mmCIF file as Biopython writes it, N, C-alpha, C and O atoms, coordinates in Angstrom:
data_model
#
loop_
_atom_site.group_PDB
_atom_site.id
_atom_site.type_symbol
_atom_site.label_atom_id
_atom_site.label_alt_id
_atom_site.label_comp_id
_atom_site.label_asym_id
_atom_site.label_entity_id
_atom_site.label_seq_id
_atom_site.pdbx_PDB_ins_code
_atom_site.Cartn_x
_atom_site.Cartn_y
_atom_site.Cartn_z
_atom_site.occupancy
_atom_site.B_iso_or_equiv
_atom_site.auth_seq_id
_atom_site.auth_asym_id
_atom_site.pdbx_PDB_model_num
ATOM 1   N N  . MET A ? 1  ? 24.014 19.383 -19.336 1.0 0.0 1  A 1 
ATOM 2   C CA . MET A ? 1  ? 23.107 17.936 -19.066 1.0 0.0 1  A 1 
ATOM 3   C C  . MET A ? 1  ? 23.665 17.106 -18.759 1.0 0.0 1  A 1 
ATOM 4   O O  . MET A ? 1  ? 23.014 16.440 -17.954 1.0 0.0 1  A 1 
ATOM 5   N N  . LEU A ? 2  ? 25.002 16.544 -19.039 1.0 0.0 2  A 1 
ATOM 6   C CA . LEU A ? 2  ? 25.548 15.633 -18.498 1.0 0.0 2  A 1 
ATOM 7   C C  . LEU A ? 2  ? 25.701 15.670 -17.091 1.0 0.0 2  A 1 
ATOM 8   O O  . LEU A ? 2  ? 25.393 14.724 -16.366 1.0 0.0 2  A 1 
ATOM 9   N N  . ARG A ? 3  ? 26.224 16.868 -16.644 1.0 0.0 3  A 1 
ATOM 10  C CA . ARG A ? 3  ? 26.132 16.708 -15.199 1.0 0.0 3  A 1 
ATOM 11  C C  . ARG A ? 3  ? 25.185 16.496 -14.476 1.0 0.0 3  A 1 
ATOM 12  O O  . ARG A ? 3  ? 25.370 16.229 -13.289 1.0 0.0 3  A 1 
ATOM 13  N N  . VAL A ? 4  ? 23.585 16.584 -15.173 1.0 0.0 4  A 1 
ATOM 14  C CA . VAL A ? 4  ? 22.714 16.535 -14.172 1.0 0.0 4  A 1 
ATOM 15  C C  . VAL A ? 4  ? 22.628 14.624 -14.412 1.0 0.0 4  A 1 
ATOM 16  O O  . VAL A ? 4  ? 22.643 13.884 -13.428 1.0 0.0 4  A 1 
ATOM 17  N N  . ALA A ? 5  ? 22.540 14.061 -15.879 1.0 0.0 5  A 1 
ATOM 18  C CA . ALA A ? 5  ? 22.605 12.768 -15.593 1.0 0.0 5  A 1 
ATOM 19  C C  . ALA A ? 5  ? 24.106 12.232 -14.575 1.0 0.0 5  A 1 
ATOM 20  O O  . ALA A ? 5  ? 24.028 11.164 -13.968 1.0 0.0 5  A 1 
ATOM 21  N N  . ASN A ? 6  ? 24.916 12.765 -14.521 1.0 0.0 6  A 1 
ATOM 22  C CA . ASN A ? 6  ? 25.699 12.193 -13.494 1.0 0.0 6  A 1 
ATOM 23  C C  . ASN A ? 6  ? 25.347 12.188 -12.418 1.0 0.0 6  A 1 
ATOM 24  O O  . ASN A ? 6  ? 25.723 11.169 -11.838 1.0 0.0 6  A 1 
ATOM 25  N N  . VAL A ? 7  ? 24.608 13.052 -11.634 1.0 0.0 7  A 1 
ATOM 26  C CA . VAL A ? 7  ? 23.678 13.446 -10.035 1.0 0.0 7  A 1 
ATOM 27  C C  . VAL A ? 7  ? 22.689 12.323 -10.406 1.0 0.0 7  A 1 
ATOM 28  O O  . VAL A ? 7  ? 22.588 11.560 -9.446  1.0 0.0 7  A 1 
ATOM 29  N N  . LEU A ? 8  ? 22.107 12.035 -11.197 1.0 0.0 8  A 1 
ATOM 30  C CA . LEU A ? 8  ? 21.185 11.117 -11.224 1.0 0.0 8  A 1 
ATOM 31  C C  . LEU A ? 8  ? 21.794 9.448  -11.127 1.0 0.0 8  A 1 
ATOM 32  O O  . LEU A ? 8  ? 21.331 8.441  -10.593 1.0 0.0 8  A 1 
ATOM 33  N N  . VAL A ? 9  ? 22.763 9.650  -11.737 1.0 0.0 9  A 1 
ATOM 34  C CA . VAL A ? 9  ? 23.706 8.199  -11.881 1.0 0.0 9  A 1 
ATOM 35  C C  . VAL A ? 9  ? 24.241 8.206  -10.567 1.0 0.0 9  A 1 
ATOM 36  O O  . VAL A ? 9  ? 24.439 7.041  -10.222 1.0 0.0 9  A 1 
ATOM 37  N N  . LEU A ? 10 ? 24.554 9.001  -9.702  1.0 0.0 10 A 1 
ATOM 38  C CA . LEU A ? 10 ? 24.712 8.849  -8.954  1.0 0.0 10 A 1 
ATOM 39  C C  . LEU A ? 10 ? 24.009 8.156  -7.622  1.0 0.0 10 A 1 
ATOM 40  O O  . LEU A ? 10 ? 24.358 7.485  -6.650  1.0 0.0 10 A 1 
ATOM 41  N N  . GLY A ? 11 ? 22.899 8.688  -8.134  1.0 0.0 11 A 1 
ATOM 42  C CA . GLY A ? 11 ? 21.850 8.431  -6.933  1.0 0.0 11 A 1 
ATOM 43  C C  . GLY A ? 11 ? 21.551 7.034  -6.965  1.0 0.0 11 A 1 
ATOM 44  O O  . GLY A ? 11 ? 21.626 6.321  -5.964  1.0 0.0 11 A 1 
ATOM 45  N N  . LEU A ? 12 ? 21.050 6.434  -8.650  1.0 0.0 12 A 1 
ATOM 46  C CA . LEU A ? 12 ? 20.603 5.155  -8.841  1.0 0.0 12 A 1 
ATOM 47  C C  . LEU A ? 12 ? 21.812 4.073  -8.197  1.0 0.0 12 A 1 
ATOM 48  O O  . LEU A ? 12 ? 21.686 2.902  -7.837  1.0 0.0 12 A 1 
ATOM 49  N N  . SER A ? 13 ? 23.246 5.133  -8.212  1.0 0.0 13 A 1 
ATOM 50  C CA . SER A ? 13 ? 24.208 3.976  -7.936  1.0 0.0 13 A 1 
ATOM 51  C C  . SER A ? 13 ? 23.650 3.953  -5.917  1.0 0.0 13 A 1 
ATOM 52  O O  . SER A ? 13 ? 23.644 2.936  -5.223  1.0 0.0 13 A 1 
ATOM 53  N N  . LEU A ? 14 ? 23.345 5.053  -5.551  1.0 0.0 14 A 1 
ATOM 54  C CA . LEU A ? 14 ? 23.018 4.576  -3.553  1.0 0.0 14 A 1 
ATOM 55  C C  . LEU A ? 14 ? 21.831 3.953  -3.461  1.0 0.0 14 A 1 
ATOM 56  O O  . LEU A ? 14 ? 21.608 3.512  -2.334  1.0 0.0 14 A 1 
ATOM 57  N N  . ALA A ? 15 ? 21.096 3.789  -4.167  1.0 0.0 15 A 1 
ATOM 58  C CA . ALA A ? 15 ? 20.013 3.336  -4.481  1.0 0.0 15 A 1 
ATOM 59  C C  . ALA A ? 15 ? 20.287 1.785  -4.562  1.0 0.0 15 A 1 
ATOM 60  O O  . ALA A ? 15 ? 19.702 0.918  -3.911  1.0 0.0 15 A 1 
ATOM 61  N N  . ALA A ? 16 ? 21.264 1.611  -5.463  1.0 0.0 16 A 1 
ATOM 62  C CA . ALA A ? 16 ? 21.268 0.119  -6.090  1.0 0.0 16 A 1 
ATOM 63  C C  . ALA A ? 16 ? 22.768 -0.536 -4.698  1.0 0.0 16 A 1 
ATOM 64  O O  . ALA A ? 16 ? 23.194 -1.680 -4.539  1.0 0.0 16 A 1 
ATOM 65  N N  . CYS A ? 17 ? 22.954 0.073  -4.355  1.0 0.0 17 A 1 
ATOM 66  C CA . CYS A ? 17 ? 23.995 -0.244 -3.264  1.0 0.0 17 A 1 
ATOM 67  C C  . CYS A ? 17 ? 23.004 -0.667 -1.837  1.0 0.0 17 A 1 
ATOM 68  O O  . CYS A ? 17 ? 23.311 -1.600 -1.096  1.0 0.0 17 A 1 
ATOM 69  N N  . SER A ? 18 ? 21.783 0.208  -1.630  1.0 0.0 18 A 1 
ATOM 70  C CA . SER A ? 18 ? 20.903 0.020  -0.279  1.0 0.0 18 A 1 
ATOM 71  C C  . SER A ? 18 ? 20.198 -1.148 -0.569  1.0 0.0 18 A 1 
ATOM 72  O O  . SER A ? 18 ? 19.435 -1.537 0.315   1.0 0.0 18 A 1 
ATOM 73  N N  . VAL A ? 19 ? 20.291 -2.006 -1.917  1.0 0.0 19 A 1 
ATOM 74  C CA . VAL A ? 19 ? 19.326 -2.956 -2.291  1.0 0.0 19 A 1 
ATOM 75  C C  . VAL A ? 19 ? 20.811 -4.436 -1.973  1.0 0.0 19 A 1 
ATOM 76  O O  . VAL A ? 19 ? 20.847 -5.229 -1.031  1.0 0.0 19 A 1 
ATOM 77  N N  . SER A ? 20 ? 21.572 -4.342 -2.861  1.0 0.0 20 A 1 
ATOM 78  C CA . SER A ? 20 ? 22.679 -4.994 -3.100  1.0 0.0 20 A 1 
ATOM 79  C C  . SER A ? 20 ? 23.461 -5.060 -1.878  1.0 0.0 20 A 1 
ATOM 80  O O  . SER A ? 20 ? 23.407 -6.281 -1.730  1.0 0.0 20 A 1 
ATOM 81  N N  . GLY A ? 21 ? 24.130 -4.660 -0.921  1.0 0.0 21 A 1 
ATOM 82  C CA . GLY A ? 21 ? 24.968 -4.371 -0.066  1.0 0.0 21 A 1 
ATOM 83  C C  . GLY A ? 21 ? 24.228 -4.573 1.660   1.0 0.0 21 A 1 
ATOM 84  O O  . GLY A ? 21 ? 24.968 -4.413 2.631   1.0 0.0 21 A 1 
ATOM 85  N N  . TYR A ? 22 ? 22.511 -4.982 1.885   1.0 0.0 22 A 1 
ATOM 86  C CA . TYR A ? 22 ? 22.137 -5.054 3.124   1.0 0.0 22 A 1 
ATOM 87  C C  . TYR A ? 22 ? 21.064 -6.508 2.379   1.0 0.0 22 A 1 
ATOM 88  O O  . TYR A ? 22 ? 20.976 -6.928 1.225   1.0 0.0 22 A 1 
ATOM 89  N N  . GLY A ? 23 ? 20.449 -6.897 3.562   1.0 0.0 23 A 1 
ATOM 90  C CA . GLY A ? 23 ? 19.783 -7.680 3.500   1.0 0.0 23 A 1 
ATOM 91  C C  . GLY A ? 23 ? 18.379 -6.888 3.080   1.0 0.0 23 A 1 
ATOM 92  O O  . GLY A ? 23 ? 17.703 -7.025 2.061   1.0 0.0 23 A 1 
ATOM 93  N N  . ALA A ? 24 ? 18.125 -5.768 4.544   1.0 0.0 24 A 1 
ATOM 94  C CA . ALA A ? 24 ? 17.192 -5.561 4.960   1.0 0.0 24 A 1 
ATOM 95  C C  . ALA A ? 24 ? 16.331 -4.388 3.603   1.0 0.0 24 A 1 
ATOM 96  O O  . ALA A ? 24 ? 17.074 -4.193 2.641   1.0 0.0 24 A 1 
ATOM 97  N N  . CYS A ? 25 ? 15.295 -3.862 3.533   1.0 0.0 25 A 1 
ATOM 98  C CA . CYS A ? 25 ? 15.250 -2.571 2.545   1.0 0.0 25 A 1 
ATOM 99  C C  . CYS A ? 25 ? 15.494 -1.897 3.560   1.0 0.0 25 A 1 
ATOM 100 O O  . CYS A ? 25 ? 15.138 -2.050 4.729   1.0 0.0 25 A 1 
ATOM 101 N N  . MET A ? 26 ? 16.537 -0.630 2.745   1.0 0.0 26 A 1 
ATOM 102 C CA . MET A ? 26 ? 16.596 0.783  3.232   1.0 0.0 26 A 1 
ATOM 103 C C  . MET A ? 26 ? 16.476 1.835  2.281   1.0 0.0 26 A 1 
ATOM 104 O O  . MET A ? 26 ? 17.309 2.273  1.488   1.0 0.0 26 A 1 
ATOM 105 N N  . THR A ? 27 ? 15.125 2.214  2.529   1.0 0.0 27 A 1 
ATOM 106 C CA . THR A ? 27 ? 14.993 3.605  1.749   1.0 0.0 27 A 1 
ATOM 107 C C  . THR A ? 27 ? 15.616 4.156  1.514   1.0 0.0 27 A 1 
ATOM 108 O O  . THR A ? 27 ? 16.737 4.100  2.018   1.0 0.0 27 A 1 
ATOM 109 N N  . VAL A ? 28 ? 15.177 5.303  0.321   1.0 0.0 28 A 1 
ATOM 110 C CA . VAL A ? 28 ? 16.238 6.484  -0.647  1.0 0.0 28 A 1 
ATOM 111 C C  . VAL A ? 28 ? 16.160 7.817  1.361   1.0 0.0 28 A 1 
ATOM 112 O O  . VAL A ? 28 ? 15.129 7.734  2.028   1.0 0.0 28 A 1 
ATOM 113 N N  . SER A ? 29 ? 16.937 8.451  1.694   1.0 0.0 29 A 1 
ATOM 114 C CA . SER A ? 29 ? 16.623 9.266  2.279   1.0 0.0 29 A 1 
ATOM 115 C C  . SER A ? 29 ? 18.189 9.735  2.591   1.0 0.0 29 A 1 
ATOM 116 O O  . SER A ? 29 ? 19.208 9.139  2.239   1.0 0.0 29 A 1 
ATOM 117 N N  . GLU A ? 30 ? 18.091 11.008 3.373   1.0 0.0 30 A 1 
ATOM 118 C CA . GLU A ? 30 ? 19.728 11.529 4.072   1.0 0.0 30 A 1 
ATOM 119 C C  . GLU A ? 30 ? 20.248 10.820 4.674   1.0 0.0 30 A 1 
ATOM 120 O O  . GLU A ? 30 ? 19.527 9.941  5.147   1.0 0.0 30 A 1 
ATOM 121 N N  . ASP A ? 31 ? 21.505 10.766 4.965   1.0 0.0 31 A 1 
ATOM 122 C CA . ASP A ? 31 ? 22.470 10.036 5.530   1.0 0.0 31 A 1 
ATOM 123 C C  . ASP A ? 31 ? 23.541 10.799 6.213   1.0 0.0 31 A 1 
ATOM 124 O O  . ASP A ? 31 ? 24.666 10.845 5.716   1.0 0.0 31 A 1 
ATOM 125 N N  . PRO A ? 32 ? 23.307 11.293 7.124   1.0 0.0 32 A 1 
ATOM 126 C CA . PRO A ? 32 ? 24.492 11.507 7.353   1.0 0.0 32 A 1 
ATOM 127 C C  . PRO A ? 32 ? 25.721 10.987 7.134   1.0 0.0 32 A 1 
ATOM 128 O O  . PRO A ? 32 ? 26.697 11.669 6.820   1.0 0.0 32 A 1 
ATOM 129 N N  . MET A ? 33 ? 25.724 9.955  7.265   1.0 0.0 33 A 1 
ATOM 130 C CA . MET A ? 33 ? 27.183 8.908  6.786   1.0 0.0 33 A 1 
ATOM 131 C C  . MET A ? 33 ? 27.249 9.305  5.172   1.0 0.0 33 A 1 
ATOM 132 O O  . MET A ? 33 ? 28.359 9.784  4.940   1.0 0.0 33 A 1 
ATOM 133 N N  . VAL A ? 34 ? 26.451 9.260  4.036   1.0 0.0 34 A 1 
ATOM 134 C CA . VAL A ? 34 ? 26.806 9.480  2.573   1.0 0.0 34 A 1 
ATOM 135 C C  . VAL A ? 34 ? 27.027 10.948 2.396   1.0 0.0 34 A 1 
ATOM 136 O O  . VAL A ? 34 ? 26.162 11.798 2.608   1.0 0.0 34 A 1 
ATOM 137 N N  . GLN A ? 35 ? 28.302 11.195 1.974   1.0 0.0 35 A 1 
ATOM 138 C CA . GLN A ? 35 ? 28.424 13.100 1.740   1.0 0.0 35 A 1 
ATOM 139 C C  . GLN A ? 35 ? 28.152 12.564 -0.137  1.0 0.0 35 A 1 
ATOM 140 O O  . GLN A ? 35 ? 28.400 11.604 -0.866  1.0 0.0 35 A 1 
ATOM 141 N N  . ILE A ? 36 ? 27.460 13.996 -0.209  1.0 0.0 36 A 1 
ATOM 142 C CA . ILE A ? 36 ? 27.208 13.862 -1.935  1.0 0.0 36 A 1 
ATOM 143 C C  . ILE A ? 36 ? 28.552 15.028 -2.239  1.0 0.0 36 A 1 
ATOM 144 O O  . ILE A ? 36 ? 28.826 16.120 -1.739  1.0 0.0 36 A 1 
ATOM 145 N N  . ASP A ? 37 ? 29.084 14.327 -3.124  1.0 0.0 37 A 1 
ATOM 146 C CA . ASP A ? 37 ? 30.776 15.019 -3.570  1.0 0.0 37 A 1 
ATOM 147 C C  . ASP A ? 37 ? 29.986 16.618 -4.085  1.0 0.0 37 A 1 
ATOM 148 O O  . ASP A ? 37 ? 28.825 16.787 -4.457  1.0 0.0 37 A 1 
ATOM 149 N N  . PRO A ? 38 ? 31.111 17.650 -3.933  1.0 0.0 38 A 1 
ATOM 150 C CA . PRO A ? 38 ? 30.711 19.169 -4.211  1.0 0.0 38 A 1 
ATOM 151 C C  . PRO A ? 38 ? 30.201 19.465 -5.165  1.0 0.0 38 A 1 
ATOM 152 O O  . PRO A ? 38 ? 29.150 20.095 -5.280  1.0 0.0 38 A 1 
ATOM 153 N N  . SER A ? 39 ? 31.179 18.866 -6.340  1.0 0.0 39 A 1 
ATOM 154 C CA . SER A ? 39 ? 30.793 18.826 -7.845  1.0 0.0 39 A 1 
ATOM 155 C C  . SER A ? 39 ? 29.812 18.382 -7.701  1.0 0.0 39 A 1 
ATOM 156 O O  . SER A ? 39 ? 29.115 19.392 -7.796  1.0 0.0 39 A 1 
ATOM 157 N N  . ALA A ? 40 ? 29.273 17.740 -7.563  1.0 0.0 40 A 1 
ATOM 158 C CA . ALA A ? 40 ? 27.602 16.809 -7.957  1.0 0.0 40 A 1 
ATOM 159 C C  . ALA A ? 40 ? 26.719 18.279 -7.395  1.0 0.0 40 A 1 
ATOM 160 O O  . ALA A ? 40 ? 25.936 18.961 -8.057  1.0 0.0 40 A 1 
ATOM 161 N N  . LYS A ? 41 ? 27.132 18.463 -6.027  1.0 0.0 41 A 1 
ATOM 162 C CA . LYS A ? 41 ? 25.903 19.256 -5.779  1.0 0.0 41 A 1 
ATOM 163 C C  . LYS A ? 41 ? 25.844 20.810 -6.511  1.0 0.0 41 A 1 
ATOM 164 O O  . LYS A ? 41 ? 24.842 21.456 -6.817  1.0 0.0 41 A 1 
ATOM 165 N N  . ALA A ? 42 ? 27.383 21.190 -6.686  1.0 0.0 42 A 1 
ATOM 166 C CA . ALA A ? 42 ? 27.012 22.127 -7.407  1.0 0.0 42 A 1 
ATOM 167 C C  . ALA A ? 42 ? 26.152 22.147 -9.121  1.0 0.0 42 A 1 
ATOM 168 O O  . ALA A ? 42 ? 25.657 23.100 -9.722  1.0 0.0 42 A 1 
ATOM 169 N N  . ALA A ? 43 ? 26.247 20.806 -9.479  1.0 0.0 43 A 1 
ATOM 170 C CA . ALA A ? 43 ? 25.770 20.420 -10.706 1.0 0.0 43 A 1 
ATOM 171 C C  . ALA A ? 43 ? 24.015 20.623 -10.300 1.0 0.0 43 A 1 
ATOM 172 O O  . ALA A ? 43 ? 23.076 21.132 -10.913 1.0 0.0 43 A 1 
ATOM 173 N N  . MET A ? 44 ? 24.159 19.869 -8.805  1.0 0.0 44 A 1 
ATOM 174 C CA . MET A ? 44 ? 22.303 19.776 -9.245  1.0 0.0 44 A 1 
ATOM 175 C C  . MET A ? 44 ? 21.801 21.592 -8.701  1.0 0.0 44 A 1 
ATOM 176 O O  . MET A ? 44 ? 20.620 21.888 -8.522  1.0 0.0 44 A 1 
ATOM 177 N N  . ALA A ? 45 ? 22.737 22.408 -8.551  1.0 0.0 45 A 1 
ATOM 178 C CA . ALA A ? 45 ? 22.112 23.629 -8.068  1.0 0.0 45 A 1 
ATOM 179 C C  . ALA A ? 45 ? 22.175 24.573 -9.620  1.0 0.0 45 A 1 
ATOM 180 O O  . ALA A ? 45 ? 21.275 25.322 -10.000 1.0 0.0 45 A 1 
ATOM 181 N N  . GLY A ? 46 ? 23.148 24.370 -10.172 1.0 0.0 46 A 1 
ATOM 182 C CA . GLY A ? 46 ? 23.289 24.776 -11.605 1.0 0.0 46 A 1 
ATOM 183 C C  . GLY A ? 46 ? 21.669 24.192 -12.788 1.0 0.0 46 A 1 
ATOM 184 O O  . GLY A ? 46 ? 21.127 24.856 -13.671 1.0 0.0 46 A 1 
ATOM 185 N N  . ALA A ? 47 ? 21.279 22.589 -12.244 1.0 0.0 47 A 1 
ATOM 186 C CA . ALA A ? 47 ? 20.192 22.285 -13.077 1.0 0.0 47 A 1 
ATOM 187 C C  . ALA A ? 47 ? 18.764 22.847 -11.816 1.0 0.0 47 A 1 
ATOM 188 O O  . ALA A ? 47 ? 17.582 22.578 -12.029 1.0 0.0 47 A 1 
ATOM 189 N N  . LYS A ? 48 ? 19.243 23.613 -10.603 1.0 0.0 48 A 1 
ATOM 190 C CA . LYS A ? 48 ? 17.918 24.053 -9.963  1.0 0.0 48 A 1 
ATOM 191 C C  . LYS A ? 48 ? 17.241 22.856 -9.237  1.0 0.0 48 A 1 
ATOM 192 O O  . LYS A ? 48 ? 16.133 22.875 -8.701  1.0 0.0 48 A 1 
ATOM 193 N N  . LEU A ? 49 ? 17.849 22.123 -9.292  1.0 0.0 49 A 1 
ATOM 194 C CA . LEU A ? 49 ? 17.605 20.862 -8.429  1.0 0.0 49 A 1 
ATOM 195 C C  . LEU A ? 49 ? 18.226 21.333 -6.496  1.0 0.0 49 A 1 
ATOM 196 O O  . LEU A ? 49 ? 19.173 22.096 -6.308  1.0 0.0 49 A 1 
ATOM 197 N N  . ALA A ? 50 ? 17.484 20.716 -5.417  1.0 0.0 50 A 1 
ATOM 198 C CA . ALA A ? 50 ? 17.919 21.301 -4.289  1.0 0.0 50 A 1 
ATOM 199 C C  . ALA A ? 50 ? 18.492 20.124 -3.766  1.0 0.0 50 A 1 
ATOM 200 O O  . ALA A ? 50 ? 17.949 19.128 -4.243  1.0 0.0 50 A 1 
ATOM 201 N N  . VAL A ? 51 ? 19.395 19.872 -2.955  1.0 0.0 51 A 1 
ATOM 202 C CA . VAL A ? 51 ? 19.892 18.599 -2.173  1.0 0.0 51 A 1 
ATOM 203 C C  . VAL A ? 51 ? 18.408 17.607 -1.989  1.0 0.0 51 A 1 
ATOM 204 O O  . VAL A ? 51 ? 18.191 16.648 -2.729  1.0 0.0 51 A 1 
ATOM 205 N N  . LYS A ? 52 ? 17.535 18.002 -0.959  1.0 0.0 52 A 1 
ATOM 206 C CA . LYS A ? 52 ? 16.252 17.861 -0.413  1.0 0.0 52 A 1 
ATOM 207 C C  . LYS A ? 52 ? 15.194 17.350 -1.880  1.0 0.0 52 A 1 
ATOM 208 O O  . LYS A ? 52 ? 14.269 16.552 -1.728  1.0 0.0 52 A 1 
ATOM 209 N N  . ASP A ? 53 ? 15.422 17.760 -2.788  1.0 0.0 53 A 1 
ATOM 210 C CA . ASP A ? 53 ? 14.507 17.810 -4.338  1.0 0.0 53 A 1 
ATOM 211 C C  . ASP A ? 53 ? 15.283 16.416 -4.655  1.0 0.0 53 A 1 
ATOM 212 O O  . ASP A ? 53 ? 14.732 15.393 -4.248  1.0 0.0 53 A 1 
ATOM 213 N N  . PHE A ? 54 ? 16.559 16.289 -5.373  1.0 0.0 54 A 1 
ATOM 214 C CA . PHE A ? 54 ? 17.132 15.163 -5.002  1.0 0.0 54 A 1 
ATOM 215 C C  . PHE A ? 54 ? 16.656 14.054 -4.639  1.0 0.0 54 A 1 
ATOM 216 O O  . PHE A ? 54 ? 16.090 13.332 -5.460  1.0 0.0 54 A 1 
ATOM 217 N N  . TYR A ? 55 ? 16.786 13.714 -3.388  1.0 0.0 55 A 1 
ATOM 218 C CA . TYR A ? 55 ? 15.971 12.645 -2.487  1.0 0.0 55 A 1 
ATOM 219 C C  . TYR A ? 55 ? 14.593 12.403 -3.239  1.0 0.0 55 A 1 
ATOM 220 O O  . TYR A ? 55 ? 14.059 11.310 -3.426  1.0 0.0 55 A 1 
ATOM 221 N N  . SER A ? 56 ? 14.224 13.398 -3.550  1.0 0.0 56 A 1 
ATOM 222 C CA . SER A ? 56 ? 12.372 13.561 -3.673  1.0 0.0 56 A 1 
ATOM 223 C C  . SER A ? 56 ? 12.646 13.018 -4.979  1.0 0.0 56 A 1 
ATOM 224 O O  . SER A ? 56 ? 11.567 12.583 -5.383  1.0 0.0 56 A 1 
ATOM 225 N N  . VAL A ? 57 ? 13.244 12.886 -5.559  1.0 0.0 57 A 1 
ATOM 226 C CA . VAL A ? 57 ? 13.761 12.706 -7.232  1.0 0.0 57 A 1 
ATOM 227 C C  . VAL A ? 57 ? 13.868 10.779 -7.295  1.0 0.0 57 A 1 
ATOM 228 O O  . VAL A ? 57 ? 13.643 9.972  -8.197  1.0 0.0 57 A 1 
ATOM 229 N N  . MET A ? 58 ? 14.313 10.638 -5.877  1.0 0.0 58 A 1 
ATOM 230 C CA . MET A ? 58 ? 15.251 9.402  -6.148  1.0 0.0 58 A 1 
ATOM 231 C C  . MET A ? 58 ? 14.417 8.594  -5.386  1.0 0.0 58 A 1 
ATOM 232 O O  . MET A ? 58 ? 14.510 7.467  -5.872  1.0 0.0 58 A 1 
ATOM 233 N N  . GLN A ? 59 ? 13.742 8.583  -4.557  1.0 0.0 59 A 1 
ATOM 234 C CA . GLN A ? 59 ? 12.748 8.122  -3.711  1.0 0.0 59 A 1 
ATOM 235 C C  . GLN A ? 59 ? 11.493 7.323  -4.963  1.0 0.0 59 A 1 
ATOM 236 O O  . GLN A ? 59 ? 10.998 6.204  -5.096  1.0 0.0 59 A 1 
ATOM 237 N N  . VAL A ? 60 ? 11.413 8.398  -5.545  1.0 0.0 60 A 1 
ATOM 238 C CA . VAL A ? 60 ? 9.940  8.154  -7.084  1.0 0.0 60 A 1 
ATOM 239 C C  . VAL A ? 60 ? 10.878 7.109  -7.479  1.0 0.0 60 A 1 
ATOM 240 O O  . VAL A ? 60 ? 10.763 5.910  -7.224  1.0 0.0 60 A 1 
ATOM 241 N N  . VAL A ? 61 ? 11.944 7.754  -8.213  1.0 0.0 61 A 1 
ATOM 242 C CA . VAL A ? 61 ? 12.825 6.043  -9.289  1.0 0.0 61 A 1 
ATOM 243 C C  . VAL A ? 61 ? 12.883 4.972  -7.995  1.0 0.0 61 A 1 
ATOM 244 O O  . VAL A ? 61 ? 12.763 3.933  -8.644  1.0 0.0 61 A 1 
ATOM 245 N N  . SER A ? 62 ? 12.956 4.665  -7.018  1.0 0.0 62 A 1 
ATOM 246 C CA . SER A ? 62 ? 13.610 3.904  -6.100  1.0 0.0 62 A 1 
ATOM 247 C C  . SER A ? 62 ? 12.123 3.101  -6.376  1.0 0.0 62 A 1 
ATOM 248 O O  . SER A ? 62 ? 12.121 1.882  -6.547  1.0 0.0 62 A 1 
ATOM 249 N N  . ARG A ? 63 ? 11.118 3.736  -6.397  1.0 0.0 63 A 1 
ATOM 250 C CA . ARG A ? 63 ? 9.825  2.632  -6.621  1.0 0.0 63 A 1 
ATOM 251 C C  . ARG A ? 63 ? 9.672  1.824  -7.265  1.0 0.0 63 A 1 
ATOM 252 O O  . ARG A ? 63 ? 9.371  0.678  -6.934  1.0 0.0 63 A 1 
ATOM 253 N N  . TYR A ? 64 ? 9.897  2.360  -8.650  1.0 0.0 64 A 1 
ATOM 254 C CA . TYR A ? 64 ? 9.964  1.438  -10.045 1.0 0.0 64 A 1 
ATOM 255 C C  . TYR A ? 64 ? 11.114 0.606  -9.980  1.0 0.0 64 A 1 
ATOM 256 O O  . TYR A ? 64 ? 10.934 -0.545 -10.380 1.0 0.0 64 A 1 
ATOM 257 N N  . GLU A ? 65 ? 12.584 0.986  -9.458  1.0 0.0 65 A 1 
ATOM 258 C CA . GLU A ? 65 ? 13.732 0.183  -9.820  1.0 0.0 65 A 1 
ATOM 259 C C  . GLU A ? 65 ? 13.875 -0.723 -8.845  1.0 0.0 65 A 1 
ATOM 260 O O  . GLU A ? 65 ? 14.466 -1.779 -9.073  1.0 0.0 65 A 1 
ATOM 261 N N  . THR A ? 66 ? 13.185 -0.343 -7.231  1.0 0.0 66 A 1 
ATOM 262 C CA . THR A ? 66 ? 14.033 -1.574 -6.455  1.0 0.0 66 A 1 
ATOM 263 C C  . THR A ? 66 ? 12.990 -1.229 -5.121  1.0 0.0 66 A 1 
ATOM 264 O O  . THR A ? 66 ? 13.286 -1.103 -3.933  1.0 0.0 66 A 1 
ATOM 265 N N  . GLY A ? 67 ? 11.698 -1.133 -5.781  1.0 0.0 67 A 1 
ATOM 266 C CA . GLY A ? 67 ? 10.397 -2.267 -4.993  1.0 0.0 67 A 1 
ATOM 267 C C  . GLY A ? 67 ? 10.579 -0.721 -3.859  1.0 0.0 67 A 1 
ATOM 268 O O  . GLY A ? 67 ? 10.108 -0.934 -2.741  1.0 0.0 67 A 1 
ATOM 269 N N  . GLY A ? 68 ? 11.119 0.563  -4.030  1.0 0.0 68 A 1 
ATOM 270 C CA . GLY A ? 68 ? 10.861 1.945  -2.922  1.0 0.0 68 A 1 
ATOM 271 C C  . GLY A ? 68 ? 12.375 1.552  -2.000  1.0 0.0 68 A 1 
ATOM 272 O O  . GLY A ? 68 ? 12.574 2.362  -1.095  1.0 0.0 68 A 1 
ATOM 273 N N  . CYS A ? 69 ? 13.314 0.567  -2.102  1.0 0.0 69 A 1 
ATOM 274 C CA . CYS A ? 69 ? 14.705 -0.022 -1.432  1.0 0.0 69 A 1 
ATOM 275 C C  . CYS A ? 69 ? 15.839 0.930  -1.615  1.0 0.0 69 A 1 
ATOM 276 O O  . CYS A ? 69 ? 16.955 0.652  -1.176  1.0 0.0 69 A 1 
#
């Protein structure tokens, strides 16, 4: 459970960076410039969460946390 929480914290951190680091709204999506740590990917796989599903979850979270940015 702790690893899944770490994955979600990673996602929230990415969402927060997209708001605070740039003037424009950057939506949550896969970005070839951003690499997910292999141990985080393993934690997602252990929780039956695919990378594409991770981004879907983070899009929902971003709607409430940062207005979709």
